[in-house]
N, C-alpha and C positions, 0 to 999 in steps of 0.2 A: 533813371532820370525821370523826373516828374514832367508829365505832359503839360504844355501851356494851356491856359483856359481858351475855350472857343470864344471868338469875338462875334457877338450878335449885333448886327447893324439894322437900324430902322429909319425909314424916311417918314417923318411924323408931321401931321398938321400942327401949326404953331399953337393952336388952342386945345390940342389933345393932351389930356392928363392921365389917360387910362392905360394906353399901351406900354408906357414906360413904368407902369405899376404892375399890371397883370402879367406881362411876359416875364419880367424878372421874378415875380412871385412864384410862377409855375416852375421856372427853372431852378430857383433856390430851393423849392420844395423837393424837386428831383435830386438836388445835391445831397439831401438828407439820406437818400437811399441808394444812390449810385455814385461812382467815383468822378465822373466828368464835372468840370467847373466851367463857368461862363463869365464873361464881362459884357457890358451893355453900352452901346454907342448910338447916338442919334444925330440926324440932321433935320432941320425943320423947314416947313413950307408955310407961308402966311395964309391963314384962313380963320375967320371968326364965325360966320353964319353958314349953316348947311343948306345952301341954295345953289342951283346949278351954275350960276355966273361965278360965284366964288370958287366952286369946285374946279371949274375950267381954268381959272386963273392960277389956282394952286397947282394943278397938274403940270403947268408949264415950268414950274420950279423944280420938278423932280430930277431932271438931269444934273442940275447943279448939286443937289443933295447926294446923288449917286457918286459924283466925283469926290465930294468931301468924305464920304464913307470909304471910298476906295483908298484915299490917303491913309486911313487907319488900318488898311489891310484886313478888313473884317472877313470872317469865314462864310457868313451868310448875310444877305442884304434883302430886306423886305420893305415894301410900302406898308403904311399903317393907316390906310383909309379905304374901306370897302366901297362906299357909295361914290367916291370920286372916280373910281374905275367903272363901276357898273352903270353909272348914269351916262356914260359915253357910248353905250351901245354894246350889243352882244359880242362876246369874245375879246373885248378890248384888253383884258389883262395879259393876253399873249403878246400883243404888240408892245405894251408897256414893259413887260419883262425883257423882251428882246432889245428895246431901246436902252434900258438901264444896264443890261448886260454889256452892250457895246461900249457904253461910257466906262463901266468898270474895267473892261479889258484895255481900253485906250489909256487908262490910268494905272495899268500894271497890277490890277487886282483880279484874282481868280475866284472871287466869292461866288457861291451859288446865289442866284438872283430869283426872287419870287415876289408875289403880291398877296396881300391879305384876301383880296377878292378871289384870286386863283386858289388860295389855300382853302377857303370855305368850300368851293366847288370840289376840290380834290378830297377834302375831308368827308363830305357827304357821300362821295362815290366810294371811299374807303369803307364807310359804314354800310354800304349797299343800299343807300336810300333811293327809293323810287318816288316816294310821296312824303312831303315834309310840311310842318307848320312852323312859322317864325314870328318873332317880335322885333320891332325896330323903332327907334325914336323919331324917324324922319317924318316930314310932311308926306301926305298920301301919294302925290305924284312921284316922289323919289322912292318910296316903298314899292310902288308899282314898277318902277324901273328895275329895282332889285329882283322883284318877283319875275319879271320878264326875262331878265338875264339868267337867272337860275333855271327857269323853264327852258330857255334856249339850250342849256347844257344837258337837257334830257331828264330833269327832275321836276316833278309836278309839285306846285305849292298849293296845298289844300286850303290853308287859311293863313292870314297875316294880320297882326295888329300894328297900327301906326300910332305912336304916342304924340306925334306932331310937335316936336320941340325944335325950333329952328336955331336956337342959340347953342353953339357947341359946348361952351362952358357949363351951361345948365344941364346938358346931357351928361357930362362927366360928373356932376354933383348928384345925379339920381341915385337913390338908395338901391343897391343891387338886390336886397332882400325883398323889395317891392315886387320883383319879378315872380316870386313864389305865389303872390296873389294874382298877378297879371295872367300867369299861365293858366289859371282856372277859367279865364275868359276865352282862351284859345281853343278852337275846335281841333283836338288831336285825334279824334276817331279816324282810324284807317291810316294814320301817319306812321312812317317807319322811324322818323327822327324828328326831334324838336330842336330848333335853333333858338336858344333862350335870348341871345342878343346877336342880331345880324350886324350890328354896328360896333366897331372896335372902341368907340368912345363911351358907349353905354356900359357901365360896370356890371359884371355878371358872375365873376369867378366864385365869390362866396356862396352863390346860389346854385351852381351847376350840379354838384353832387346831391344836394337836397332835392332839387327839382327832379333829377333822374330817379332818385329813390321814391319820390312821391308818385310820379306818373307811370313808372315802370317801363319807360321807353328810353332809348339812347338820347341823351341831351348833350348838345355842344354849343359853341359860340364861334364867332369869327376869330376871337383871340385864341381860343383853344385850338382851332384849326390851324392858325398861324404857327403856334408852337409845334404842333404835330408835323407840319411840313418842314419847319426848321430842323427838327430832329431827324427826319427822313433824309434831308439834304446832307446832314452831317454824318449820316450812317450810325446814328445812336438809337438805342432802344426807345420807342415811343411810349414812355411810362412817366406819368406825373400823378402823385397821390391826389385823390378827390377832385379830379378835373374832367370827369365824364368818360363816356365809352370810348371816345377817340384816343384817349390817353390811358387806357387800361382798366377803367372802372366798369365792371359788368353790371348792367341794369338788373334789378330784381325782377323776377317773374311774378306778376300779380296773380293772386288766387282767383278762382272762377267767380266768386261773389263780387270781389272788387272790380273785376273786369266787366261784369254785368252792370254794376252800378255806374262805372265810367261810361259805358255805352248809352245808358239811359240819360245820363247828364249831358253827354255830348250831342245826342241826336237832335234835340230841339234847337241847337245853336245854328244860326244862319251861317252858311259858308260864304257870306257876303265878302267879296273881294273889294276892299279890305278894310275891316273895321277901324 
């Protein structure tokens, strides 16, 4: 008997156009090499501008969304907005996960419940990251909130770039390949891992493997971390082609000459938190 597809549920900001693109893209790529199949289901929360007031209002809609996804009997349920969680203070993803889990159970759904914020933290710990560098589209105060949140989880953020794009639709229209140029401005010296996109709305998937090959360090994103935790919850092999170290792609080891050049290039860069 053929196993039914796994149902992937996401609680998505209404203006987010990326998580319903990149999550299916990764799992469809996985379907090309492994037998499991997936379907994709979303419920939406209103949000247009990535500012704290709208993020707080959006968060209040999450429980309704969880109940709607519970009706679909999804197998895993995840929020799809990192900054909405991290802007609320250290460790907040654990409270959100517990609240959503309670709603799911009240509606007779046994789905694994997670958040993209918690997934990034878990993914970095899976990679053994102690020091990271990251890029985000947020205004600087929100990027700082993300940095503080990650550091509260025991991971040092050596450098972070803020692109300061408040319009969430504009974030989703950003060319992911631009990140290959942007990462050259990021101080990655002494970093264990590079987070190419801390934001689930800023597209990055086409650039993940290329960036990892170029800089010779594990590269991930919040979207990649979300897929990794989804697969872990489902008990499935965490493998997706061309999606970075967290999903099975081994970083190249840079030769001594390129390592020396990288050090020279990185050393003059200010570690100013946060450009």
